N, C-alpha and C positions, 0 to 999 in steps of 0.2 A: 052671246055676251062678248066673245073675243072680237067679233066683227065691229061691234059698237065701240069697243076700246080702241081698236086700230083706227077707226074713223076719226075719233076725237084727237088721238095723238098725231095722226097724219095731217090734220088740219093746220097744225103749227108749221109744218114744212111747206105746205101748199099755199100758205097765206090766207086760208079760209077758216071759218069756225062756225059752230052752230049759232043760229040766230043772227048771222051776218057779221059777227064780230071779227075783227082782224086778229092775226095770230098773237100779237103782243097783248091785245085786249083780252083774248081768251085765257092767256096765262095770268094776267093781272086779276082777272075775275075769280081765279082759283083761291079758295080760302087759305091755302098754304103757300101763296105766292112769295111771302117774305122768307119762308124757309128755302124756297127755290133760289132766291137771291143770295141767301147765305151760302148755299152750296156753290153757286156760280162764282161768287166773290172769292171764296176760299180756293177753289180750283185755279182761278186766274193768277193767284199769288205764286203758284209753283209749277203749274202744268202748262207749258207753252203750246201744246198741241191740242188743247181742248176743242171738242166739237160741240158747239153750243146747241145746234139743232138736235143732235143725238141726245143730249142731256134733257132738253125740253120735252122731246117726244117720250123719253123714258119716264120722266116725272109725271106727265099726263096719263101715260099708259098704266103706270102702277096705281095712280090715284083712281082712275076709272075702274080698274080691276078689283080694287079693294073697297070701293066706295060704300057698298052695302054691308060691309063687315065691321064688327066691333071686337075689341079685345076684352078679356075677362074684367078689366078695370072699368069697362064702359066707354073707353076712349075709342075714336075711330081707328081701325086697324092700320090705315095708311101711315099713322104716326110711327109705327114700328120700322118699316123699310126706310122711312125718312130719317129716323135717328141712326139707323145702321149706316146710311150714306154719310151722315155727318161724322160718325166715328171714323169712317174710312178717310174722310178729308183731314181729320186730326192726325192720322197716320201718313198724310200727304200722299195718298195713293192716286194713281193716274185716273183720268176721267172715265175710262172703260170700266175699271173696277168699281168706281162710284155708281155708274149706270147699272152694273150688275147687282150692286147692293140695293138699289131702288127696286130691281125686278126679282130679287132672290126668292120671294115667296109666291110669285104669281102662278107658277106651275104646280106647286105643292098645295096651295090653299085656294085656288080659284079654278074656273072651268077652262083656263087657257092652257094649251098644250105647248110642249117644248118646241115643236115644229113651227108653231105660230110665232114664238119668240125668235126663232132662227130666221124666219122670213122677214120679220119686222126689223131686227137689230143685228143680224149677221151671226156667223159661226162662232166668233170669239166670245161674244157676250152669252150666246146660248150655251157654250161649253162651261162657262163660269157658273151660270145659273143651274145647269144640270149637276155640276160638282157639289153644289151646296144642297140641292134637293134630296130629301130622303128617298130611299128606294120605294117606289110605289108598288102596290099589289102584294106586299109581303103578308102572308097569312101564317106566321110562325107562332107557335104556342107560347114560347118563352120570350119575355121582354128582353132578356139578356141576349138571346139569339138575334132578335131584330136590331138591337143596339150594335152588336158585333158586325153584322152585315152592313149597316149604315156607316160604321167607322171604316170598314174595309173600302167601301166605295169612296168615302171622303179622302182617305189616304192615297188611293189610286189617282184620284183627280188632282191631289196636291202634287204628285210626281209630274203630271202633265203641265200643271200651271199652279205655282205656289200661291197665287192670288185667291184661290178657292178657300184656303184655310184662313186667310186674312178677312174675307167676307164672313166666314163662319165665326171667327172670333168676335167681330163686330155684332153679329146676330146674337151670339150667346151673351155678350156683355150687356146689351140692352135688355135682353130677357131677364138676366140676373138683377138688373136695376129695378125691374118691375115685377119681381117674383112674388111679392106679398099678396097678389090678387089670385093666385092659384090655390087649389086645395092643398092641405098640409102634406099628404102623402106624396103628391107630385112635386111639391117644393123640395122635399127632402131628397127625392131621387135625382132631381136636376142639380141640386147643390152638391151632392156626392159625386155625380158624374163630372161636374165642373171642377171640383177640387182634385179628383183623381186622374182626369184625362186632359181637359182643356187647359187648365192652368199649367200643368207640367209640359204640355205640348207648346204653349206659349213661351215657357222658359227655354225649352229645347231649341226653339227658333229665335231666341234672344229678345223677345218682345216684352221687356220688363214692365212697361206701363200697363199692358193688358194682363199679364200674369198677376201682378200685385192686386189689382182691383178685383179680378175674378176670385182670388183666394180670400180677400177680405169679405166680399159679398157672400161667398160660400160659408165662411165662419159665422157671419151675421145670422144665417139661416140655421146652421147646424148646432151652434152653441151661442144663442143670443145673450145669455147672462154674461159669459166671458167677454163677448164682443163689447157689450155696454160698459163693463167694468174697465176694460183696457181703454176704451174711448174716453171715459170719464177721467181716468188717472193721467192719460196723456194730456188732456186739456188742462188739468190742474197743474201739471208740471211744465206747461209750454213756456210760460214767461221765464221761469227759472232756467229752463234748458237753453232757451235762445240767448239769455244773458251770458251763460257759461260758454256757449259756442263762440260768441263774439269775443269774449276774453281769451279763449284758446286760439282763435284764428288771427287775432290782431298782430302778434309778433311774426307769424308766418307771412302774412300779407306785406308787412314792412320789409322783411328780408328779401322777398321776391321782387318788390318794387325797387329796392336798392340795387338789385342785380339786373334790373331792366327786363324782368319776366312779367308779362301780362298774365294775370291769373284771376279766375273767378272762384271765390271760396264761398260755399254755402253749407248750411246745415243740411244733413241728409235725413229725410223723414224715415222713421222705422214703421213699417206697415203692421197693421194689427195682427195679421195671421203669422208673420215672422216672430213677433213678440210672443204670441200665444204658443207657437211650437217650441220656442226656447224655454218658456215656463214649464211646458209639459215634459220636454226631454231632460231638463236639468232639475226638475222638481223644485223650482224656486219661485218665490213670490215676485210680483211685478217690480217691486222696489230694488230687487237684487239682480235684475238684468242689466249688467253694466254697459253693454254696447247700445243702449238707447241713445248714447251720445256718439254722434258720427258726423263727419264733415266730408265734403267732396271738393277737390281742387281740380279745376279744369284749365288747361294751358293750351298753347297753340301747337307746339311741336313735341315729338316723342322724346328728344333729348332733354327738354324742359321738365318732363315727368320725373326723370331720374334726379335732375338738379333739385326739384321741389322735394323729393323724397329725402335727399341729403339734408336739406334745411330742416324738415320736420324732425329727423332723427338727431340733428344737432341741438334743437331746442327742447325736445322732450325725449325721455328714455323709452326706447322701443321695448315691446314685450316679446320675449323669446318665443320662437316658433309661430308667431302670428304674422309673418311677412309672406306674401305671395306675389309672384311676378307673372301676371296673366298677359303682359305685353309680349314678353319673350316666348311664352307658351300659351297662346290664346285658347280659350275653351272651345269646344266643338260648336257652340252656338254663336261663334264669332266674337264673344265678349273679350275685351281687352281692358286692363286696368292694373295699377299697382295697389295692393292692399297692405296696410300695416296697422298695428294697434300700438298706441303709446300711452305713457302715464302723463296725464295732463295736470293742471293746477289742482291742488287739494287732493292729490293722489287718485284722481278718477281716471279710468281707462277710456280712451276715445279711439274709435275706428276712423281711419283716414283712407279715402280712395283718391287716387291721382290718375287722371287720364286727359287725353286731348279732346277737343270739341267733336272731332269725327268719331272717336271712340265712344263718346257720350251719346251721340245720335244712334250709333249702332247698338249700344247697351240698352237704350230706351225703346228703339223701334226694330232692332234685330234685322231679320231678313226682309222686312218691309222697307227699311232704309236702303238695304243693299239693292233691292229691286228698283227702287226709285232712282238711285245713282246711275244705274245702267239703263234707265228708261225702258225697261221691259225687254232689252236685247238679250240674246243668249249669251251666257257668261260662264266661263270655266270655274271661276270662284264660286258662283252661285251653285253650280252643279256639284262642286266638291262638298258644300255644306248640306246638300240633299242626299248624299250617298247613303248616309245612315237610314234615311227614310226608305230608300229603295231596298236596302238590306232588310229592314223590318218586314216589308211586304214580301220579300223573297222567303225569309225565314218563316213567316206566319202561314205560308202555304202549307207548311207541314203540321200546323195546329190541327188537332183532331176534332175540337169542338169550339164553340163560341166562348165558353168560359176560359179555356186555355189561351185563346187568342187575346181576350181582354186582359187577362192577368199578365201575360208576357208583355203586352203593350204598356201597361201601367208600370211594370218593373223597368222596362227600357226607358220610359220617359222620366222616371224619378231619379235616375242615377247621377251622381256627381262623378268626377274623373280623377284618375291617377295617370302619371306619365312614366312609362317603363321603356327599357331599351333592349333590342335584340343583341345577340353576340357581336354583330357587325356594327353596332352603334346606331341603328335606325330607331326612331322614336315611335312608340305606339301609345295611343290613348285608349284607356280601358275604364270601365265604371269602377267607382270606389267599391272595395271589397272583392275585386276580381282576383282570380286564382291562376296558377300556372296552366290549368286546363283551359280557362278562358283565353289566356295568352296563346296557347297552342292552336286553338281554333281560329283566333284572329290572324295568325300567320298563314295557316292553310288547313283546310278541313282534314286532309290525310294525316297531317301532323297531330291534330287533335284526336282523331280516331285511334291512332297508334301511340298515344302519349303514355310512356312507361314511368318516367320520373322527371324531376326538374331540379335544376341548379339555379339558385338566386344569389348573385354576387359571389359565385364560386363555390357555394356549399349546397349540399343536397337538402331539399325541404319537402315536406308533405305536399301532396297535390292540392290539398285544401288550404294551403298557406295563403294569407291575404297579402297581395302585392302592395308595395308602397312606391310613391313617386321617387324616381331615381334608381330603382332596382334594375339590374341587368339580368335578364332571364334566358336560360338555355334549356331546351327541351330534349330529353333523351327518349328516343322512340324504339319500338320493336314491332316487327311484322306480326309477331304472335300476340301482341297486346290488343285488347278490344275494349270498347267503352264499358264502363261499369255503371249499373243503375244508381249506385250511391253517388256518382258524380252530380246527379241532378239535385242533390241536397245542398251543394255549395257553389255551383257555377252561377255567374251573374249575368252573362251576356245572352241575348236572344239567339245569337248564332250558335254558341256552344249548346244551349238548351235544345234548340230545334234539331240540330244535327245529331245529338245523342239520342233524342227521342225517335228520330227517323230510323237510325241504325237499330235501336232496340226493337222497334216495331217490325222492321224487316227481318231481323234475326229471329224474333219470337214467332213471326208468322211462319217462317220456314220450319222452325221447331214444331209449331202446332200442327202444320200439315203432315210432317213425318210421324208425329205421335198419333194424330187422328187416323192416319192411314194404317198404322200398326194396330190400333185398337179395332178399327172396322174390319181389317183383314182377319184378325184373330177371331172376331165374332162370327164372320161368315164361315171360317174354316172349322171352328169348334162345333157349330150346329149343322155342318154339312150342307150349307145353303150355297147353291151355285151363284157366283158373283157375276153380275151383269152390269157392265159400265153404263149402258144406255139407261138401265133402270135407276142406277145411282144418280145419273144426270137428272132424271125426272124427279127423284126424291129431293135432290138439292134445290131444284127450282120450286118444288112445293113448299120449301121452307124460305123462299125468297132469296136463295143464294144463286149466284151466276153459274157456277160449275161444280164439278166434283171436288176440285182442289179447295174451294171455299167450304164445302161440306166437311172435308177432312180437318180443315183449320178450325171450324166451329166445334168439332168433337174434341180436338186437341186442346182447345182453350177451355173446355168445360161448359161452353154455351149450349151444347147439344149432346144428348146422350144417345148411345146406340139403341137404347130401348125405344126412343122416338123414331129412329130409323127402322127398327123392327116393325113398328106399327104401320109403316108406309109400304112394306113389302107386298108383293102381289099375293092374293089369297092362296094360290096354288103352292107357293113356296112356304107360306106359313103352315099350311095343312101338312105338307111333307115334313117340315121340321118338327111339328108337334108330335109326330110319331116318336120322336126322341123326348122323353119326359124331362130331360135336362133343360130343354128350351122353355117348357112351362115354368120350371122353377126359376129360370132366369127372369122371366116376365114378373113373377111374383116378388122377387127380391128387388126389382127396380134399381139395379146397379148399372154403372157405366160399362162394365166388362166382366169377364170371368177370370179364373185363375190364369195361368199361362203367361201373363205379362211378368217377366222377371226383372229384378232390379238392373241386372246387366244385360237383359234381353233386348232392351231398347237402347238407342245410343246414349252414352253417358251424359251428354249435354242436355238431355231431356229429363234426367232424373236428378232431383235435389233432395238431400237429407235434411229434415227439419232441424234447425239449430235450437229450437225450444226444448226438444226431448232427446236429441242425438241418438237415434237408434243404431244398434250394432247387430251384426249377424247373430241369430239366436233369439232376439226379441221378436215378439209377435208384432207385425207391422200392417199398416193400412196405407194405401196410396190415395192422394187427393189431387184431382186435376185442377190446377190453378189457372187463372186467366193470365196467360202470357209467360208462365214460368215452367210449363210442362207439369210433370208429376212430382209432388213433394211427398216424401215418405215419412210418416210419423210412427212412433210406437203406438200400439193399439190402446194403451192406457194414458196417452198424452192428454193433458187437461185442455189443450187448445182445440182438440177435436170436438169438444162440446159446443164451441162457437160455430162449428160448421155442420151441425146436425140438421139444420134447416134445409140443406140442399143435398140429399142422399144420392142424386144422380151423378154427382161429381166424385163419388167414392170409386175406387178401383182396387180390386184385390191384387196384391203383389206377393212375391216370394223371393227369398234370397237365392242368389246364384253368383257367388263371388269367388275369386281365386284366393288361395291361401295367403299370399303375400299382400293382400289388400288391407290397408290400415283405416281405422275409423276413429273419430274423436269421441271422447267421453269425459264428462266432468264429474269430479268427486268432491264432496264436502267432508272435511275431517275435523273432528272436535277432540281436544286433548288437554292434558295438564300443561301449564306454561313452565317449560323447563329448558335449559340450555341443550342444544343439539337435537331438539325434536324435529326441526325441518330437515336436518341432514339425515337423521335416521329414517324418516318417512321416504325421502328421496332415494336412499339406498335400498329400501325395501321394494320400491316400485321398480328400480333398475334391475333388481335381482330376478325379476320375472320377465326379463327381456322386453322392457317397456320404455318407450321414449316419453319424457315429460315435455309437453309443449309450453306450458306456463305453470307457475306456482306462486301462490301468495299466502302469507301467514300474518295474522294479526293477533295481538294479545290484549285482553282486557282483564285486569287484576290477575287471577290465577288460572284463567281459562284462555286457551289459544284456539283459534279457528282458522282453517285454511281452505283454499280452493285450488284444486289441481286439474288441469286439462291434460289428458294423456292420450296416446295412440294405442289402440288395441285391435286385435284381429277379429274377435267375436265375443259373444257373451261369456263363454267359458273362460277366455283369457281375462276378461274384465273381472270375473268372479275370483280368479286366482289373485289378481292384484289387490282386490278388496280384502281378501283373506290375509295376505301378507302384511298389509298396513295395520290390520286389527291386532296383529301380534307385536307391533312396536310398543315398547314400554311407555305408558302414559296416554296412549290413544284411547279415548272414551267411546267414540262412535265414528263410523264411516258410512256415508250414504251417497247414492247416486243422485246428482242434482236433476231436478225436474225441469229447470229452465223457467223463464218467465213468459207471461202472455203478451208482453210488449217487446220493444226493441227488435233484436235479431229474430226472435221467435215468430214475430208477427208476419214475416214474409211468407211463411208457410200457411197462413190462415186466410189468404185472399183468393 
């Protein structure tokens, strides 16, 4: 097939054609010749370097390759790459990109190979086609996994040549325009993917015209009733809205003309998806979305933008906190404009955008416009705007699975920005909602990893504080500080998230190896089984693990029990060990290890006391090997243990071995009569037993007071004495040890 396609397309260059037709006649005989003329005419308007022969060959090559194919609508498949090429000319892309648009599906959907495309059209076009082509031969079970790998490939191709994503946008846009012909399930999936990934990516690259249409088409599929309602109401109000905009703009136009400023003032259409999201977020009906009224003022020079702003504010009252200067501080997607909201005639609020013609082109076409201005040449400004993309790819190398990769990608794409300053006055752009931890990682990874505290505008703030534009941020570091898993609950940037996850994985891996080695060593020692490193290596490989270290890590994480290892031992060793009846009881109990593992017998960092039940020395305790946090010690009567009964192999027997000066937290609930001085008397009773109060809280409802006390005790006997003292306080009705909850802090011990 490829040979026949090449023969037909080559005939145009050689001046020959099938049936003796000349090259031009061969083209004119094509049923889509008029479309070819449209492409050629559009390209000639803005691309002085157009290669007409290349375009003609690609046109005929793509037509022949797809000639026997039909789309789900029944239309010839060739109409799709043809429409993709037309969309690319609307973005005023160079002829090479348009040619790649014509050819973008020949490798994926026909019998033509990438090498054949390279031979026929050269490396540059082949690279663009390959960047858009989905990864072939993927046999992955989950659709999400295939999706993630294809996105990774596309992003990598974008870094090499940004035109890859522009072709992909054109491809996705035409597919969304013809979505109704696909099965419902597939339509929904494509619409969600478009809304969550492609539209935000278009926004991140500044291509507003693509972003808006993709979002509107996704809404049309995902919530057709809302789409139709908004469409109808906008149409009903159109005449009234246009009349108001003319009334609003007339005095502005007159003042600008009087000052000699040439300006183009137009109503700015609000897109359906934007209106829909504002209705959802504000829980308002369509009629109460005030910023449906919007105008755009386009002038020639930057200084005229500010002059026009002054005129708007002199004619109409500006709304407080609704002014933004994106000219002085452009968005990371190159967007520049002045934004203000004013009170217009009849008390209606109107959004006003003011920008130059060049800013407007960039706002509409984003990175496509920037590429075009530079005519495809390497440009430092273009590289600067793609730094974030390279960073995403670098950070996502740490992603453990496809779900994590896609989620982080969506988070990164959806973010708006705040502008904050370092102590030296350098400006940093961070996503809206970013915290001091995000700031620390943005400055340097080491600062993030050792972030202890933060000052914002000179005062100490929590690490989860949300930064605001204009904040001056200072990070206080300590070599002893390490990332906290709780940071993942509030950080917003991909860099912070990926670096924290990587550090935790590495630290937890080391802990798991140490814990697993401890458990395995005790097992061999207890049952007097000679430990053979070579045999352990073979056992590791039998479980699909690369070496003994991986085996230890699996045991330490709770993924593998020593009972499983016991079953893999050589028969001679098992027979010898069976002489000791303890070994047989071990197998019957099916537990991860025997006694001997003491709370302080393994390194402290591998032992965690469950916050749900707060065990203290003297309590009966049970250890549970968690995935990634070592051993979590629970009281034997902890309610949370019920949730873990399904996996007995992760239990481990533990016993207390603590020094006399070791302190443990315990929570008490106190119920008493509501009287003056009750809290003081209870506190004095606790202190009389040499006990420190970490926190205390009392509340009164009518005549009953209830309180919660968190105290430090040495052991169960010490705790019992504290409870006895509190019960002697006048008015105390009941004292009980709190069991904790099955959610919140207690849950970390249950995983």
